[in-house]
C-alpha positions in Angstrom: 2.9 21.2 12.7 3.5 21.7 9.4 3.1 18.3 7.7 5.7 17.1 4.3 4.5 14.7 2.3 6.5 12.5 -0.2 5.5 12.0 -3.8 3.9 8.2 -2.9 1.7 9.7 -0.3 0.4 12.4 -2.3 -0.1 10.1 -5.0 -2.2 7.2 -2.7 -3.8 10.3 -1.5 -4.9 11.7 -4.9 -5.9 8.4 -6.0 -8.0 7.0 -3.2 -9.7 10.6 -3.1 -10.8 10.4 -6.8 -12.1 6.8 -6.5 -14.2 7.8 -3.9 -12.0 6.3 -0.8 -11.6 8.8 2.2 -11.7 6.3 5.1 -10.5 3.2 6.8 -14.1 1.4 6.3 -14.3 2.0 2.6 -10.8 0.2 1.7 -12.0 -2.9 0.1 -10.2 -4.4 -2.7 -12.8 -5.8 -4.2 -14.3 -2.2 -4.2 -11.1 -0.2 -5.8 -10.9 -2.9 -8.4 -14.4 -3.0 -9.3 -14.1 0.7 -9.6 -10.8 0.4 -11.8 -11.8 -1.9 -14.5 -9.3 -4.6 -12.7 -10.8 -8.5 -12.6 -9.6 -10.0 -9.7 -9.1 -13.8 -9.7 -8.1 -16.8 -7.2 -5.7 -19.0 -8.1 -3.5 -21.8 -6.1 -0.2 -19.9 -7.5 1.7 -16.9 -6.2 0.1 -13.4 -6.5 0.5 -11.5 -9.6 -0.7 -8.7 -11.9 -0.9 -9.4 -15.5 -2.2 -7.5 -18.7 -4.6 -9.4 -21.6 -5.6 -7.6 -24.1 -4.7 -4.3 -22.7 -7.0 -5.3 -19.7 -5.8 -5.4 -15.9 -6.0 -8.4 -14.2 -4.9 -9.3 -10.7 -4.7 -12.8 -9.5 -4.3 -13.9 -5.2 -3.1 -16.5 -3.9 -6.4 -18.3 -3.0 -4.7 -20.0 0.2 -4.0 -16.5 1.7 -6.2 -15.4 4.4 -8.5 -12.1 4.0 -5.6 -9.7 5.5 -2.8 -11.3 3.7 -4.9 -11.0 0.1 -5.5 -7.7 1.1 -1.9 -6.6 1.1 -1.0 -8.5 -1.7 -3.3 -6.7 -3.7 -2.2 -3.6 -3.0 1.5 -4.8 -4.7 0.1 -6.0 -7.5 -2.2 -3.0 -7.7 1.4 -0.9 -8.0 2.6 -3.4 -11.2 -1.0 -2.6 -12.3 -0.8 1.3 -11.9 3.1 2.2 -12.0 4.9 -0.5 -14.0 5.0 -1.3 -17.8 6.7 -4.7 -19.2 6.8 -7.9 -18.6 9.4 -9.5 -15.7 10.1 -12.5 -17.4 12.0 -10.3 -19.8 13.5 -7.7 -17.4 16.9 -7.6 -16.4 17.2 -8.8 -12.7 18.3 -5.2 -11.1 15.3 -3.8 -12.6 12.7 -6.3 -11.7 14.1 -5.7 -8.3 13.7 -2.3 -8.5 9.8 -2.8 -9.7 9.7 -5.4 -6.6 11.2 -2.4 -4.3 8.7 0.0 -5.6 5.8 -2.2 -5.4 6.6 -3.0 -1.5 6.5 0.3 -0.6 3.1 1.3 -2.7 2.1 -1.4 -0.7 2.8 -0.6 2.8 1.0 3.2 1.9 -1.7 1.8 -0.2 -3.1 -0.4 2.7 -2.5 2.2 5.4 -2.4 5.5 3.7 -0.7 8.4 5.5 -3.5 11.1 5.2 -5.8 8.4 7.1 -3.4 7.5 9.7 -2.7 11.2 9.9 -6.7 11.4 11.4 -5.5 8.9 14.3 -3.1 11.2 16.0 -0.7 8.3 16.9 2.8 8.8 18.5 3.5 5.0 19.1 4.8 1.7 18.6 2.6 0.0 21.4 1.5 -3.5 21.2 -2.1 -2.3 22.0 -1.6 0.6 19.3 -0.1 -1.9 16.5 -3.0 -4.0 17.3 -5.7 -1.5 16.7 -4.6 -0.8 13.4 -4.3 -3.9 12.5 -7.9 -4.1 13.1 -8.6 -0.8 11.2 -6.7 -1.5 8.2 -7.7 -4.9 8.3 -3.6 -5.9 7.9 -1.4 -8.7 9.5 0.1 -7.8 13.0 3.5 -7.5 11.7 2.6 -5.5 8.7 0.7 -2.8 11.2 3.7 -2.4 13.2 6.4 -2.2 10.5 3.9 0.7 8.6 3.3 2.2 12.1 7.3 2.7 12.6 7.7 3.9 9.1 4.8 6.7 9.5 6.4 8.0 13.0 9.7 7.8 11.9 8.7 9.9 8.5 6.5 12.4 10.2 7.9 12.9 13.9 11.5 13.5 12.5 11.0 15.1 9.2 9.8 17.9 9.5 12.6 19.3 11.7 15.7 18.2 9.7 16.5 21.2 8.0 15.9 23.1 11.4 19.0 21.3 12.7 22.3 23.8 13.4 25.3 21.8 12.4 
């Protein structure tokens, strides 16, 4: 079957492939940060990304569990890779737009489509979701939402143009 990928899905695949990440066990935010020259620190406040002297930093909430830190790292990574400017000075609508984009990036970066393709997934059963939760080191609800996105986008999109009206 012919597969169609979004710009974001292609971007994530190219990005990970360039830094040598091709399988789920290689999805480790510490290694990704190291390869990109991003310093990661833990602190008691909400996670955030920032630049200081043109160097990227990601601050992760120290009270988050390992799965949450991975998820939050990917959200903040989107800000580092895709966004510019200080959100404090942005209009609320533009800040909301950046947050929406970062959340979308987070789901695709934590559980990349090209890696999900290799698993041959066709259902959203609790056992499948628990398997994905372990493979990608994400929370159950996160895996459930991403799997639903994946199945909806890749089961129905290829046929949208062939439907007779």
